[in-house]
C-alpha positions as CSV (number, residue, x, y, z in Angstrom):
1,M,-70.0,17.5,19.9
2,K,-65.6,17.4,20.1
3,S,-63.6,14.9,21.5
4,F,-60.0,14.1,21.2
5,V,-57.3,11.8,22.1
6,S,-53.8,13.8,23.0
7,T,-50.5,10.8,23.3
8,T,-47.1,12.0,24.3
9,L,-43.8,9.5,23.1
10,L,-40.6,9.0,24.7
11,V,-38.0,6.8,23.5
12,F,-34.3,6.2,25.1
13,V,-32.5,3.8,23.8
14,L,-28.6,3.0,24.4
15,F,-26.7,0.3,22.3
16,I,-23.0,-0.7,22.7
17,T,-21.7,-2.8,20.0
18,S,-18.6,-5.2,20.3
19,S,-16.6,-5.8,16.7
20,N,-18.7,-8.7,16.6
21,A,-22.0,-7.4,16.7
22,W,-24.5,-6.7,14.5
23,A,-24.9,-3.0,12.7
24,Q,-27.3,-0.9,14.2
25,V,-30.9,-0.2,13.1
26,T,-30.1,2.9,11.9
27,T,-26.7,3.1,10.4
28,S,-24.6,0.4,8.3
29,G,-21.2,-1.4,8.6
30,L,-17.9,-2.8,7.0
31,S,-15.7,-5.6,8.0
32,G,-13.2,-7.5,5.9
33,H,-9.6,-9.5,5.9
34,I,-6.4,-7.6,5.4
35,A,-3.4,-10.0,3.8
36,D,-0.7,-9.9,1.7
37,A,0.4,-11.5,-1.9
38,K,1.4,-14.6,0.3
39,K,-2.3,-14.5,2.1
40,E,-0.7,-14.0,5.1
41,A,-2.5,-11.7,7.6
42,L,-1.2,-8.4,8.3
43,V,-1.6,-6.8,11.9
44,G,-2.5,-3.1,12.9
45,A,-3.4,-2.3,9.5
46,T,-5.4,0.9,9.2
47,V,-8.0,0.9,7.4
48,Q,-9.7,4.5,6.5
49,A,-13.9,4.7,5.4
50,V,-15.2,8.5,4.4
51,Y,-18.0,9.8,3.8
52,T,-17.4,11.2,0.6
53,P,-20.6,13.4,0.7
54,T,-19.8,14.9,4.1
55,G,-16.4,14.3,4.7
56,T,-16.5,12.0,7.9
57,K,-14.1,9.7,8.3
58,Y,-14.2,6.2,10.2
59,A,-11.4,4.0,10.8
60,A,-9.9,0.5,12.3
61,V,-6.8,-1.4,13.0
62,T,-6.9,-4.8,12.0
63,D,-6.6,-7.4,14.7
64,I,-4.5,-10.7,15.3
65,E,-6.0,-12.9,12.6
66,G,-5.8,-9.2,10.0
67,R,-9.6,-8.7,10.3
68,Y,-11.4,-5.3,10.7
69,R,-14.7,-4.4,11.7
70,I,-16.5,-0.8,11.2
71,N,-19.8,-0.2,12.8
72,N,-21.8,3.1,13.3
73,M,-21.4,4.1,9.6
74,N,-24.2,6.2,7.5
75,A,-26.1,4.2,5.1
76,G,-25.6,4.8,1.7
77,G,-22.0,6.4,0.0
78,P,-20.2,6.8,-1.9
79,Y,-17.4,5.7,0.2
80,E,-14.0,6.1,-0.2
81,I,-11.6,2.9,1.8
82,T,-7.9,3.1,2.0
83,V,-5.8,1.0,3.4
84,T,-1.7,1.8,5.2
85,Y,0.1,-0.7,6.0
86,V,3.8,0.2,7.0
87,S,6.4,-1.0,3.8
88,Y,3.6,-2.2,1.8
89,Q,1.4,0.1,-1.2
90,T,-1.8,1.4,-0.5
91,A,-4.9,0.1,-1.6
92,T,-7.9,2.3,-1.9
93,R,-11.4,1.4,-3.0
94,N,-14.0,4.4,-4.5
95,D,-17.7,4.3,-4.6
96,V,-18.2,1.6,-1.6
97,V,-22.2,1.8,-0.9
98,L,-23.8,0.0,2.1
99,Q,-26.7,-1.1,2.6
100,L,-28.8,0.2,5.8
101,G,-28.8,-3.1,8.7
102,E,-26.8,-4.7,6.9
103,T,-22.3,-5.3,6.8
104,T,-20.2,-5.2,3.6
105,N,-17.5,-7.4,2.9
106,L,-14.1,-6.2,1.9
107,N,-10.9,-7.7,1.7
108,F,-7.8,-6.0,0.4
109,T,-4.6,-7.7,-0.5
110,L,-2.2,-5.3,-0.4
111,Q,1.4,-5.7,-2.1
112,D,5.3,-5.0,-1.1
113,A,6.4,-2.0,-1.6
114,S,9.4,-2.6,-3.8
115,T,7.2,-4.9,-5.8
116,Q,6.3,-2.7,-9.1
117,L,2.3,-3.3,-10.7
118,S,0.8,-3.0,-13.0
119,E,-2.4,-3.4,-11.9
120,V,-3.8,-3.9,-8.0
121,V,-6.7,-6.5,-7.6
122,V,-9.7,-5.3,-4.1
123,K,-12.0,-8.3,-4.1
124,A,-15.4,-7.6,-2.9
125,N,-18.5,-9.3,-1.4
126,R,-21.5,-9.0,0.9
127,E,-21.2,-10.6,4.2
128,A,-24.4,-12.3,4.7
129,E,-24.8,-10.9,7.9
130,R,-29.0,-9.8,7.6
131,Q,-30.4,-13.0,8.1
132,G,-33.9,-13.9,7.8
133,A,-36.1,-12.7,5.3
134,G,-36.3,-8.9,4.3
135,I,-34.8,-6.5,1.9
136,S,-32.9,-3.4,1.6
137,V,-34.1,-0.8,-0.4
138,S,-31.2,2.0,-1.0
139,G,-32.0,5.7,-1.7
140,E,-31.0,5.2,-5.6
141,T,-33.7,1.9,-4.9
142,I,-36.4,4.8,-4.0
143,R,-35.6,7.7,-6.2
144,R,-35.8,5.3,-9.1
145,L,-38.7,3.1,-8.6
146,P,-42.0,4.5,-10.1
147,T,-44.5,5.5,-6.9
148,I,-48.2,6.3,-6.8
149,S,-49.2,7.2,-3.0
150,R,-45.2,8.2,-3.1
151,S,-45.4,6.5,0.6
152,L,-43.1,3.5,2.6
153,T,-46.1,1.3,1.4
154,D,-44.7,1.2,-2.3
155,M,-41.1,0.7,-1.0
156,T,-42.0,-2.1,1.2
157,R,-44.3,-3.7,-1.4
158,L,-40.8,-4.7,-3.0
159,S,-40.4,-7.2,-0.1
160,P,-42.0,-10.9,-1.5
161,Q,-43.5,-11.7,2.0
162,V,-45.5,-7.9,1.6
163,N,-49.5,-8.9,0.4
164,N,-52.4,-6.4,0.0
165,N,-52.6,-3.9,2.7
166,N,-49.1,-4.0,4.0
167,S,-49.7,-7.1,5.6
168,F,-46.6,-9.1,6.0
169,A,-46.9,-12.8,6.0
170,G,-50.6,-13.0,6.1
171,T,-50.8,-10.9,9.6
172,N,-52.8,-7.4,9.9
173,F,-51.2,-4.6,9.0
174,R,-51.6,-3.3,12.6
175,Y,-49.0,-6.0,13.8
176,N,-46.5,-3.8,11.9
177,N,-43.7,-2.0,13.8
178,V,-42.7,1.3,11.5
179,T,-39.3,2.9,13.2
180,V,-37.5,6.0,11.2
181,D,-34.0,7.3,12.3
182,G,-34.8,4.5,15.4
183,A,-37.9,5.9,16.9
184,I,-41.1,4.6,16.5
185,N,-43.4,5.7,14.8
186,N,-46.5,3.6,15.0
187,D,-50.4,4.6,15.0
188,A,-50.1,4.6,19.2
189,I,-53.9,5.8,19.1
190,G,-55.3,3.3,17.0
191,F,-57.6,5.3,14.8
192,S,-56.1,3.8,11.1
193,P,-59.0,2.9,8.6
194,S,-59.8,-0.6,8.2
195,L,-58.2,-0.6,5.0
196,G,-54.4,0.1,6.4
197,G,-51.9,0.2,3.7
198,S,-54.0,0.5,0.4
199,T,-54.6,3.9,1.5
200,G,-50.6,4.5,1.5
201,T,-50.7,4.5,5.8
202,S,-49.8,1.5,7.2
203,G,-51.2,1.8,10.3
204,Q,-48.9,4.8,11.4
205,P,-49.9,8.1,12.9
206,G,-51.6,10.3,9.9
207,S,-54.1,7.1,8.9
208,S,-57.6,8.6,10.5
209,T,-56.5,11.3,7.9
210,R,-55.0,9.3,5.1
211,T,-52.0,11.1,5.0
212,N,-48.4,10.1,4.9
213,P,-46.8,10.4,8.4
214,I,-43.0,11.7,6.3
215,S,-42.5,12.7,2.9
216,L,-40.9,10.2,0.9
217,D,-38.4,13.0,0.1
218,A,-36.9,13.1,3.0
219,I,-36.5,8.8,3.5
220,Q,-32.3,8.0,2.4
221,D,-33.0,3.7,3.5
222,I,-35.5,1.0,3.9
223,Q,-35.0,-2.1,6.0
224,V,-37.7,-4.8,5.3
225,A,-37.4,-7.2,8.4
226,V,-40.1,-10.4,8.6
227,A,-38.6,-12.7,10.4
228,P,-34.5,-11.1,11.6
229,F,-32.4,-13.0,14.2
230,D,-31.3,-9.6,15.1
231,V,-32.6,-8.7,19.0
232,R,-32.6,-5.2,18.8
233,L,-35.6,-5.7,15.3
234,G,-38.7,-6.4,17.9
235,N,-41.7,-5.0,19.3
236,F,-43.7,-6.9,15.9
237,L,-45.6,-9.8,14.6
238,G,-46.1,-8.5,11.5
239,G,-43.2,-7.2,9.2
240,S,-40.3,-4.4,10.8
241,V,-40.2,-1.3,8.4
242,N,-37.3,0.9,9.3
243,A,-36.2,4.1,7.6
244,V,-33.6,6.8,7.9
245,T,-34.1,10.3,6.9
246,R,-31.5,12.1,4.4
247,S,-29.2,14.5,5.4
248,G,-27.4,17.5,3.9
249,T,-23.8,17.1,2.0
250,N,-20.9,19.1,1.5
251,E,-22.9,20.0,-2.1
252,V,-26.0,22.2,-2.2
253,T,-28.5,20.3,-3.6
254,G,-32.2,20.2,-4.2
255,S,-35.3,19.8,-6.2
256,V,-38.8,21.4,-6.9
257,Y,-41.2,18.9,-7.2
258,G,-45.3,18.3,-8.2
259,F,-47.4,15.3,-8.7
260,A,-51.0,14.9,-10.0
261,R,-53.4,12.9,-10.8
262,N,-57.0,13.0,-12.0
263,A,-60.3,11.0,-12.9
264,A,-58.8,11.2,-16.6
265,L,-55.5,9.3,-15.4
266,T,-57.3,7.0,-13.1
267,G,-60.1,6.0,-14.6
268,A,-62.4,6.4,-11.9
269,W,-66.1,7.6,-11.8
270,N,-68.8,8.6,-9.7
271,G,-70.8,6.5,-8.0
272,A,-70.6,4.0,-10.9
273,S,-71.0,-0.2,-10.8
274,N,-71.7,-0.2,-14.9
275,A,-72.2,1.9,-18.0
276,K,-75.7,3.3,-17.2
277,E,-73.9,5.1,-14.1
278,K,-70.9,6.9,-15.0
279,L,-70.5,10.3,-14.5
280,P,-67.7,12.6,-14.9
281,S,-65.8,11.9,-11.2
282,T,-64.8,14.8,-9.1
283,F,-61.6,12.8,-8.2
284,Y,-58.1,15.2,-8.2
285,E,-54.5,14.2,-5.7
286,Y,-51.8,16.5,-5.9
287,Q,-48.5,17.0,-4.0
288,T,-45.7,19.6,-4.5
289,G,-42.7,20.2,-2.3
290,V,-39.3,21.5,-2.1
291,R,-36.0,20.1,-0.6
292,V,-32.9,21.1,0.1
293,G,-29.8,19.7,1.5
294,L,-26.5,21.9,2.2
295,P,-23.0,22.7,4.3
296,L,-23.6,25.2,7.1
297,I,-19.4,23.6,7.7
298,K,-18.0,22.0,5.1
299,N,-17.1,18.8,6.5
300,K,-18.3,19.6,9.9
301,L,-22.0,21.1,10.2
302,F,-24.7,20.2,7.5
303,F,-28.6,21.2,7.0
304,F,-31.3,19.3,5.3
305,T,-34.7,20.7,4.9
306,N,-37.9,19.3,3.3
307,E,-41.9,20.5,3.3
308,E,-44.5,19.2,0.8
309,I,-48.2,19.9,0.4
310,T,-50.9,17.6,-0.8
311,R,-54.5,17.3,-1.4
312,R,-56.9,14.7,-2.3
313,Q,-60.8,14.8,-3.2
314,D,-62.4,11.9,-3.7
315,P,-66.2,11.4,-4.8
316,V,-68.7,9.6,-2.4
317,Q,-69.8,6.7,-4.3
318,F,-73.7,5.4,-4.3
319,Q,-75.5,8.3,-4.2
320,A,-79.8,8.5,-4.3
321,G,-81.0,7.5,-7.5
322,S,-78.0,5.8,-8.9
323,P,-79.1,1.8,-9.5
324,S,-76.1,0.1,-7.2
325,S,-77.6,2.6,-4.4
326,L,-80.4,1.1,-1.6
327,I,-82.1,4.7,-2.1
328,K,-83.3,4.2,-5.7
329,D,-85.6,6.9,-6.2
330,V,-84.2,10.3,-5.0
331,A,-87.6,11.5,-4.4
332,L,-87.7,9.3,-1.4
333,A,-84.3,11.1,-0.7
334,Q,-86.2,14.2,-0.4
335,Q,-88.9,13.3,1.7
336,L,-86.7,12.0,4.9
337,S,-84.9,14.8,4.1
338,D,-87.5,17.1,4.0
339,F,-89.1,15.4,7.3
340,V,-86.3,15.8,9.9
341,K,-85.5,18.7,8.5
342,T,-89.6,20.0,9.4
343,N,-90.2,17.8,12.3
344,Y,-86.5,18.2,13.9
345,G,-84.5,21.3,12.1
346,L,-81.4,18.9,10.7
347,D,-80.4,19.3,7.3
348,A,-79.7,15.5,6.8
349,G,-77.2,17.4,4.6
350,A,-76.1,16.0,0.6
351,Y,-77.7,12.7,-0.9
352,G,-76.9,13.4,-4.0
353,D,-73.2,13.7,-5.5
354,Y,-70.7,14.1,-2.6
355,S,-67.1,14.2,-2.5
356,I,-64.7,14.2,0.6
357,Y,-61.2,15.3,0.5
358,A,-57.7,15.0,2.6
359,K,-55.1,17.8,2.5
360,S,-51.5,17.6,4.5
361,T,-48.9,19.9,5.1
362,K,-45.6,18.9,6.1
363,F,-42.4,20.1,7.3
364,F,-39.1,18.1,7.7
365,N,-35.6,19.5,8.9
366,R,-32.7,18.2,9.9
367,L,-29.3,18.7,11.4
368,D,-26.2,17.3,11.7
369,W,-23.2,17.8,13.3
370,N,-19.4,16.1,12.7
371,I,-18.2,16.7,16.0
372,N,-14.9,14.9,15.7
373,D,-13.9,11.8,14.0
374,K,-15.1,9.8,16.9
375,N,-18.5,11.1,17.2
376,Q,-21.8,12.4,15.3
377,L,-24.3,13.9,16.3
378,S,-27.8,14.3,14.3
379,I,-30.9,16.0,15.1
380,R,-34.4,15.6,13.3
381,N,-37.9,17.3,13.4
382,N,-40.5,16.2,11.4
383,T,-44.3,18.2,12.4
384,V,-47.3,17.3,9.9
385,F,-50.3,18.7,9.9
386,S,-53.4,17.5,8.5
387,E,-57.3,17.3,8.1
388,A,-59.7,14.6,6.6
389,T,-63.4,14.2,6.0
390,N,-65.3,10.7,6.1
391,L,-69.0,9.7,4.4
392,E,-68.7,6.5,3.6
393,R,-71.3,4.8,1.4
394,D,-72.4,1.2,-0.1
395,A,-75.0,-1.0,-1.4
396,A,-76.2,-1.7,2.2
397,N,-75.8,1.4,4.1
398,F,-77.0,4.8,2.6
399,R,-76.1,7.9,4.8
400,F,-76.8,11.8,4.4
401,G,-74.6,14.3,4.6
402,S,-75.0,15.4,8.2
403,I,-72.6,11.9,8.8
404,D,-69.9,13.4,8.1
405,F,-67.1,14.4,9.8
406,K,-64.0,16.1,10.0
407,Q,-60.7,14.4,11.2
408,T,-57.6,16.1,12.2
409,N,-54.4,15.4,13.0
410,N,-51.8,17.4,14.1
411,Q,-48.0,15.5,14.7
412,S,-44.7,16.5,15.5
413,S,-41.5,14.3,16.3
414,T,-38.2,14.6,17.4
415,V,-35.6,12.3,17.2
416,A,-31.3,13.2,18.4
417,E,-28.7,10.5,17.8
418,L,-25.2,10.4,19.1
419,K,-22.9,8.2,17.4
420,S,-19.9,7.1,19.1
421,Q,-16.6,4.9,18.1
422,F,-14.5,3.4,20.7
423,G,-11.3,2.6,19.5
424,G,-12.4,0.8,16.5
425,R,-13.3,-2.4,18.9
426,A,-16.7,-1.1,19.9
427,S,-19.0,1.3,19.4
428,N,-22.1,3.6,20.5
429,S,-25.2,4.9,19.6
430,L,-27.9,6.9,21.7
431,I,-31.1,7.6,20.3
432,L,-33.7,10.0,22.7
433,G,-37.4,10.4,20.3
434,Y,-40.2,12.8,21.4
435,S,-43.1,12.7,19.7
436,N,-46.7,14.4,20.4
437,V,-49.6,13.5,18.3
438,H,-53.1,15.2,18.9
439,D,-56.0,13.5,17.0
440,F,-59.4,14.8,17.2
441,R,-62.9,14.7,15.4
442,N,-65.7,17.6,14.9
443,T,-68.9,16.4,13.6
444,L,-70.3,18.3,10.5
445,S,-74.3,18.7,10.8
446,N,-75.7,22.2,11.7
447,V,-77.2,20.3,15.3
448,R,-74.2,18.6,16.8
449,T,-77.1,17.3,19.5
450,F,-78.7,15.2,17.5
451,P,-78.2,11.6,17.6
452,Q,-77.3,9.1,14.7
453,V,-80.7,7.5,13.2
454,E,-80.6,4.4,11.6
455,I,-84.1,3.6,9.9
456,G,-84.8,0.2,8.2
457,Y,-85.3,-0.1,4.5
458,N,-85.9,-3.1,2.1
459,G,-84.4,-5.2,4.7
460,V,-81.1,-3.1,5.4
461,R,-80.5,0.4,6.8
462,S,-79.8,4.1,6.1
463,S,-78.9,6.4,8.1
């Protein structure tokens, strides 16, 4: 028996932002006030921000009140901010880092060019434009924070509103909305396991195969919101998880990484509920991958790629013969297995030690183009091939190996974003996203037309 579900999702988003609007959810912003030594506003002062990793330039001119604002800026940094005005000394601020979805406030005081200065002080503070509960997780935090599942879930747990299983404010994880580069990245089919966030999937594509939909090494910044006032953050009752991916820079950077653990590191035991049952576990998990970022044309065209392989094996607990199992007598399990094989030709499958697996292969590629000082275009694709076997037992339900099935999840997501500036007074962000998810399962039984049979035993059932 074979069944499958396939979905195709096309997302089109167009935002136009005026000088007093919120920062885009895929970008950051910069604002502030420019004044002279007498605290009088400087009208027409030029503010230029340079994203030093790629040389991308942003500019704005102060208004009648001496205020400026720049939208649609790349999250992260460092930035070099320069303020110039006729007959005044130039002021510069280096190593400015912007948080995703927030606007950083930088105020400058310019000195008259004829005044000899021994020191120039630039005052800066974070503007509280991120109204509502939530947090921003920077790229530096992602790289430094210890993580087990290496997933978005490990990062969202930094928010105090997150409970177990990626539940925000007490709601089920299925009520969350996850976006990557502005495109929706939820489990539209609904195959997420009931454990949800505890598996590291948080109800995203790939949940059915217990895999993460995107490698953590491809993530640049993450924004978590629970009760935002921004109308663009919607379509959720739990929490909003918004992430943007890495891009190439003017420097060639990369890494080869690997992570592994087994029963010796986790303390896991195969079906063990007490000391008498302890047996060495067959559990293991490892990830290995590579990432590279480089310029194709310095200050103009950049490329970033990340490939990752994940393999995991888990022992199925409550095997026949263990004190905690429904079937504590191995001979009874053998008798049932022999009966169905003799009478129906069905191999009921394993009833002792059994292991299930999950494996995935991820490919991520991104291209960034600085078209000019007013327009930047980015195109990225994330493709994941994954599969997992599924057999569960507990104290009230014993299942033979023939109940096991293999779930396959293949997905591909492509997003293009064009960011434009219009004279420093308005900005535009155009996002086009296309996602395709193919999720299906196959039984592992040697007789695919044999129905599932449940047998009552000791007041409970086995199958």
